[in-house]
N, C-alpha and C positions, 0 to 999 in steps of 0.2 A: 453463759456459754463462753464469754470472752475470758473469764478466769481459767476455765478448763483448757481452752486453746493455748493460753499463755503458759500453762503448766506443761503441756506437750512441748512447746517451743523451748522452755527452760531446760527440760530434760534433754532435748535434741542437742543443745549447745553445751551441756554439762561437761562433755569430754574435754572440750577446749579449756574449760574453766578449772576443772579439778585435776586433770591428768596431763594434758598436753603431750599425749602420745597416741599413735594410731589405734592402739587397742581401746583406750578410754573413749576416743572419739567414735569408733565403731559401736561400742557399747551404748553410748548416749543416743545414737541414731536408732539402733535396734530397740532400745527401751522406749523411745518416743513412739515408735510404731506400736509397741505393746500397749502403752498407755492410751493411744488413740482409739483402740478397740476394746478397752477395759470397760466393763459394765458399770462399775462404781463412778468412773470419770464421766461417762456418758450420762448416767442418771443425775449426777450432781450438776451437770451443765443445763439440765432441763428443769431443775427444781428452784424455786425462789426460797432458797435456804442458804445459810452461811457456809456450807461444807466446801463448795468450790473455791471460795475466796480463802478459807482457812487452808485448804490443800495447797493453793498457789503460794500463800505466804510462808507456810511451813516448808514447802519444797525449796523455796528460795533461801530460807534460813539454813536448811540442812546443806544445800549446795555451797552456801557462803562458808559454812563451818568446815566443810571438806576442803575448800580452797584455802581457808585461813590456816589450817593446821600445817599444811605443807610449807606455807610462807613463814610461819613462825619457826619451823624446824630447819629452814634452809640455812646452812652455814656458809654459803657462797658469798664472798665479799662483793662480787660483781652484781649481786641482786640489788635492785633499787631500794633505797632506804624507805621504810615506812610503806612497803608494798602490802603489808598486812592490814592497813587502815581501811581500805575499801571493803574487803570482806568482813572485817569486824564490824563496821558500821552497818553494812547490809544485813548481817545476821541480827544485830541488836534491833534495828528498825523493823524488820519483817517479823521477828519473833514477838516483839512488843505489840505490833499491830494484830498478830494472830491471836494474842491474849484477849484483844477486844472483840473478836468475832465468836469465840466460844470458850467457856470456862475450862473445858478439858484440855485446852492448849497448854495449861500449866504442866500437865503430866508430860507433854512432848517437850516443852522447854526444860523441864527437869532432866528428862532423858538426854537431850542434846548436850546440855552443859555437863552432865555426868560423863557422857562419852568424851567430851573434850578434856575433862579432868583426868580421865583414865589414860589419856595419851601423853600426859606430862612425863612419865618415866621413859617414854620413847623419844623425847626431845633431847638434843644435846644439852649437857648439864649447864653450860654457859649461857643458854638461852631460856632456861626453864622459868626463871623469875619473871623475865619480860613476858613470856608466853602466859604465865598465870595472870599477870597484870592486865594483858589485853583481853583475855577470856572474862576476867572479872569486870572490866570496863564495858565490854559488850553486853554483859548481863545487867549491869546498872543502867545502860542505855535502854534496854528492853523494858525494865521496870519503870523508867521515866516515861516512855511512850504509853504505858499501861496506866500510870498513876492516876490520871484524871477519872478513870473508870472505877478506881479502888472502892470509894464509898458505896457505889451501886453494887459492886461485886460482893462486898461483905454483907450488906442488907439482903441481897438476893440469896446468898448461900445460907444465911440464917433462916430465912423463910422457907427455903427449899428443904432444909433438914427437918423441919417440922411437918412436912407434907407426907401424906400416905401415897406411895407411888405404886404404879401398876406393874413394874417390872419384877420378875422373879429370877434370881440367879439359877443357872442350870449348867450342867457339865459341858454342854456344847459351847457355852461361852468361852471356854478355854482355848478353843481353836477356830472359832467362827470368823475371827477378824482375818485369818489367813485365807479364808475362802474368797475374800475380795480380790486377791492378787491375780488369780487365773480362773478359778471357778469353784463350785461347791461340792462337786462329786469326789469320790475317793481317788480317782485317777488324777484329777486336777490338784488335789491336796497333796498327794504323794509326789507329783511332779514338781509342785511348788517347793516342797520341803527339800527335795534332792537338788533342784537347781539353786535354791538359796544357799544350801550348804556348800555346793561346788563353787558358787560365786563368792561366798565369803572366804573360802579356802584359797581360791585364786587371787582375790583381792588382798588377803593378808600376806600372801607371798610378794605381791608387787607393791603394795602400799599399806603397810600394817597400821599406820596411824589412822588412815581413812577407813580401813576395815573395822577398826575399833569403834570409831564414831558411828558408822552405819550399823554395826551389830548392837551396840548399847541402845541406839535410838529406836531401832526396830522392836527390841525386846522389853526394855525397862518401862516405857510409858504404858504399854498394853497391860503388862502383868501387875504394875503398881495400881492401875485403875481397877483391874479385876480383883485385886486384894481388897480395895476399898468397897467394891461392889458386893463381894461375898461376906465381908466382916462388918461393915459399917452401914452402908446404904446402897441399895441396888441401883447403880447408875449406868452400867454397861449396856450400850446399844451398838450393834455392829457398825452402823454408818458413822459412828464417831471416829472410826479408824480408817476412813477413806483416805486420809493424809498419808497413810503407810504405803499406798499403792505405788506412787512414782518412785520412792526410794527402793522398795522391794523389787520392782520391776527393773530398776537400774542394776541392782545386784544380780538379778536373774540374767539379764542381758550380758553383764560382764562374764558370768559363768558360762554362757553360751559361746560368746566370741573368743574366750580364752581357752577353750577346750583344745587339747591337742588332737590332731587328726585331720581327716579330709573336710573340705568345705561343705560337701553334701550332708554330712552328719550334723554340722552346726545349723545348716539350712533346714534340715528335717526337724530338728528340735525347736527352732524358731517358729516353723510352720505349725507345729503341734501346740505351742503356747498360744499362737494367734487363733488356731482353730478352736481350742477350748475356751478362750476369752470370747470369741464371737458367739459360741454356743451359749455361754452364760449371758451375754448380752441379749440374745434373742429370747432366751428364757425369761429374762428380767422384763423385757417388753411385754411378753405374753401375760406374765403375772400382773403387770400394772394394767393391762387392757381388761383383764378378768375382774380385778378388784375396783377398777375405775380410778386409780390413783396415778 
């Protein structure tokens, strides 16, 4: 439960860390409310499994990356020297720790560093080499944190590939992870898609580098793992992507608060997201009561 509460707190203050603008701060607070009523976050808080800790660590790594990229791109001479060091170390340490909690965190780390690499053309040319070095250094730090576990990981992976597994890839896998964001019915899925697209569009206008990282991190790990699941070994399970929820809801919240128009429209959209999330949470509780899990 502590990890899930910490994730909510991290999202709540994320606007101050990554944006330092009223709109970013408002999006962080709204997103924290969304995460607080999210079924996946509540379920993970009650289960003795690694998913809540994995979500917290990966959320911190993603937020650190979003803060890092703006500091690396900053050309203001008045900015403190080495202000990128804190976010870079936090990203490396938390991503490396997440690798210890679940093997599929490798897909997330791959997506996060790919997103960082994709921002290099958006960084002023005079700072690109330094930015690349900092990104690479954070990656090395993550690997050093994970390194003591490496022999177990390789032995475990070798044994796992020889097992007959109970999973069967199915078409629903292609979108079921997105059901975690708000809900599993078609209204919730359509609203999720619409608000994510709006949020990404508005974020790209305000902070293109951060939008690039968020977009790549949300899409690449999911579909890379699905590609493995469909072509090599069926490993996809919906709950493996609970870590996506805080980042996706942060983008959704940014889309809501940045919409032009009257406040009541934004409030109605936020209330709809909360209502659908609560409905999914209640449904989740009912299903667990029925199955005894």
